[in-house]
C-alpha positions in Angstrom: 32.8 178.4 110.3 32.3 177.3 106.8 33.7 175.1 104.0 32.9 176.0 100.4 32.3 172.9 98.1 32.1 175.2 95.1 35.8 175.8 95.4 36.6 172.1 94.8 38.3 171.6 91.4 39.3 175.3 91.1 43.2 175.6 90.9 45.1 178.4 92.5 47.3 180.8 90.5 50.8 179.5 89.9 53.6 180.7 92.1 57.2 180.5 91.3 60.0 179.6 93.7 63.8 179.7 93.3 65.5 176.7 94.8 68.8 177.8 96.3 71.8 175.9 97.7 71.2 177.6 101.0 67.5 176.6 101.2 68.5 173.0 100.5 71.3 173.0 103.1 69.2 174.7 105.8 66.4 172.2 105.3 68.8 169.4 105.5 70.3 170.8 108.7 66.8 171.1 110.2 66.1 167.4 109.6 69.6 166.2 110.5 70.0 165.0 106.9 71.9 165.7 103.7 70.6 168.0 101.0 68.2 166.4 98.6 65.8 164.8 100.9 62.3 164.2 99.4 60.4 166.2 102.0 62.0 169.5 100.9 59.4 169.4 98.1 57.0 170.9 100.6 58.9 174.2 100.8 58.1 175.6 97.3 54.5 174.3 97.7 53.7 175.9 101.1 52.3 179.1 99.7 50.0 177.5 97.0 48.8 174.9 99.6 47.7 177.8 101.9 46.1 179.5 99.0 44.0 176.4 98.1 43.0 175.9 101.7 41.9 179.5 102.1 39.8 179.2 98.9 37.7 176.5 100.7 37.8 177.2 104.4 36.9 180.4 106.2 39.4 182.0 108.5 37.7 180.7 111.7 37.6 177.1 110.2 41.3 177.3 109.5 42.0 177.9 113.2 40.8 174.3 113.7 43.0 172.7 110.9 45.6 170.0 111.4 47.8 168.3 108.8 46.3 164.8 108.6 48.1 163.1 105.6 50.9 163.8 103.2 51.8 161.9 100.0 54.8 162.9 97.8 55.1 161.5 94.3 58.6 162.5 93.1 59.2 162.4 89.3 62.5 164.4 89.3 64.7 166.1 91.9 64.6 169.8 92.8 67.9 171.1 91.7 69.7 174.1 93.2 69.3 177.4 91.3 66.2 176.1 89.4 63.1 178.2 89.3 60.0 176.0 89.6 56.3 176.8 89.3 53.7 175.4 91.7 49.9 175.2 91.5 47.5 173.6 94.0 44.0 172.4 93.5 41.5 171.5 96.2 40.1 168.2 94.9 37.8 166.8 97.7 35.9 167.6 100.8 35.3 164.4 102.8 32.9 164.2 105.7 34.3 162.5 108.9 32.7 161.6 112.2 34.4 164.6 114.0 35.0 167.0 111.2 35.8 167.3 107.6 38.9 166.5 105.5 40.1 168.7 102.6 42.3 167.1 100.0 44.7 169.3 98.0 46.6 168.2 94.9 49.8 170.0 94.2 51.9 170.0 91.0 55.4 171.4 90.7 57.0 171.9 87.3 60.3 173.2 86.0 60.8 176.1 83.6 60.2 173.8 80.6 56.9 172.7 82.1 58.1 169.2 83.0 56.6 167.6 86.0 58.9 167.4 89.0 56.6 166.2 91.8 53.0 165.8 92.8 51.7 166.0 96.3 48.4 165.1 98.0 47.9 167.1 101.1 45.0 166.2 103.4 44.0 168.7 106.0 41.5 167.9 108.8 39.2 170.6 110.2 38.3 169.4 113.7 34.6 169.9 114.6 33.8 171.6 111.3 31.0 170.0 109.4 30.9 170.3 105.7 28.3 169.4 103.1 28.1 165.9 101.7 31.4 164.5 100.6 32.5 165.7 97.1 35.5 165.2 94.9 38.3 162.7 94.4 39.8 160.8 97.2 43.7 160.7 97.4 45.6 157.6 96.4 45.6 154.9 99.1 48.7 154.1 101.2 47.2 152.0 104.0 49.6 149.6 105.8 48.5 146.0 106.7 51.3 143.7 107.7 49.1 141.1 109.4 51.2 140.9 112.5 54.5 140.2 110.7 57.7 141.4 112.5 59.4 144.4 110.9 62.5 144.2 108.7 64.1 146.8 111.0 63.5 149.4 113.7 65.5 152.6 113.4 65.7 155.1 116.2 66.7 158.8 115.9 66.9 161.4 118.7 64.8 164.6 118.2 66.7 167.6 119.5 65.3 170.2 121.8 65.8 172.9 119.1 64.5 170.8 116.2 61.3 172.7 115.9 63.1 176.1 115.8 65.4 174.9 113.1 62.6 173.4 111.1 60.4 176.5 111.4 63.2 178.6 110.0 63.9 176.1 107.2 60.3 175.5 106.2 58.7 178.9 106.9 56.1 177.2 109.3 56.3 179.3 112.4 52.9 178.2 113.9 53.2 178.7 117.6 52.3 175.2 118.6 55.8 174.2 117.4 57.7 177.0 119.1 55.9 178.1 122.3 55.1 175.7 125.1 52.7 178.1 126.8 50.7 178.6 123.5 50.7 174.8 122.9 49.2 174.2 126.4 46.6 176.9 125.7 45.2 174.7 122.8 45.3 171.5 124.8 48.8 170.1 124.1 51.2 169.2 126.9 54.0 171.3 125.2 55.2 172.4 121.8 55.2 169.6 119.2 57.4 168.6 116.3 56.2 169.5 112.8 54.6 166.5 111.1 56.7 166.9 108.0 59.9 167.1 110.0 58.8 163.8 111.6 58.2 162.3 108.2 61.6 163.4 107.0 63.2 161.4 109.8 61.1 158.4 109.0 61.8 158.5 105.3 65.5 158.5 106.1 64.9 155.5 108.5 63.3 153.6 105.6 66.4 154.2 103.4 68.7 153.1 106.2 66.6 149.9 106.7 66.7 149.2 102.9 70.5 149.8 102.8 70.2 152.7 100.4 72.2 156.0 100.7 70.8 158.0 97.8 67.9 160.3 99.0 66.8 160.6 95.4 66.0 156.9 95.4 62.6 157.6 96.9 59.9 157.8 94.3 56.9 158.0 96.7 56.7 158.9 100.4 53.3 158.9 102.1 52.0 158.7 105.6 49.2 159.7 108.0 50.0 161.8 111.1 48.3 160.2 114.1 49.7 161.8 117.2 52.2 164.5 118.2 55.9 164.0 118.7 57.8 166.2 121.1 61.2 167.8 121.1 63.6 165.6 123.1 61.8 162.4 122.2 63.3 159.4 120.5 61.5 158.6 117.2 61.5 154.9 116.4 60.5 153.9 112.9 59.5 150.3 112.1 60.0 149.3 108.5 58.5 146.3 106.6 59.6 145.2 103.1 56.5 144.7 101.0 58.3 143.7 97.7 59.4 145.3 94.5 61.1 148.2 96.2 58.1 149.0 98.3 58.3 149.5 102.1 55.7 150.1 104.7 56.4 151.9 108.0 55.1 153.4 111.1 56.8 155.5 113.8 56.4 156.0 117.6 57.6 158.5 120.2 59.5 157.8 123.4 56.4 156.6 125.3 55.4 154.2 122.5 52.6 156.4 121.1 52.4 155.9 117.3 52.8 159.3 115.7 52.9 158.1 112.1 50.6 155.4 110.6 50.1 153.9 107.1 53.5 154.9 105.9 54.6 153.8 102.4 57.8 154.4 100.6 58.4 153.3 97.0 62.0 153.3 95.6 63.1 153.8 92.0 
């Protein structure tokens, strides 16, 4: 298993993606939302993110990868029937006590070259030791509310077929989300909900707590994935108002286990 620090700073080739009405609608249905949610930005970026990860990590190292953090910075919406171009660049390898994190910066532009969104994707390779930390750390989104009670707690039910719908909408058919037996074979109690599906629910909860209906009001949505959520669970998102249109949040499953930490939402 190996991680190549020489690949840090080397961008992938651009890929293009046609945003369709159907893709927007299917993704919204998969997250029990309306079209235009901020997390849809991951769909055009999935291929370039995988390209960037493979440029750094060997195939056997990638068998140990988990999605650790996600940070969306949204400059303009993804419109139906628009063709966008996406490029990803691995920008850091960060040594951790039990493995190594890889940070990938993703840029999505329209046909005129105008910036639509940026993403910072952090992958964690469990038990894979890299060289000394190199590169640029992603922007901070830590949450410290010093024991203050939340502004609101918003609970949503996660359907038993949520992972199937989300896999079809996102293209992420990794078996830990779809097959209980496979999930148990890698140490999980059963199949788990995609982290980005969980984040879509929490982002909607923040808007509900803030009294905002417009999904495009979100300028930034960031979080760390800390534990798995399961189909059939209730996801409860706690939201804190931090001032100037900024909200912090975390989220827990039915048994109280916190599945999202260090959440941050910034509204326009």
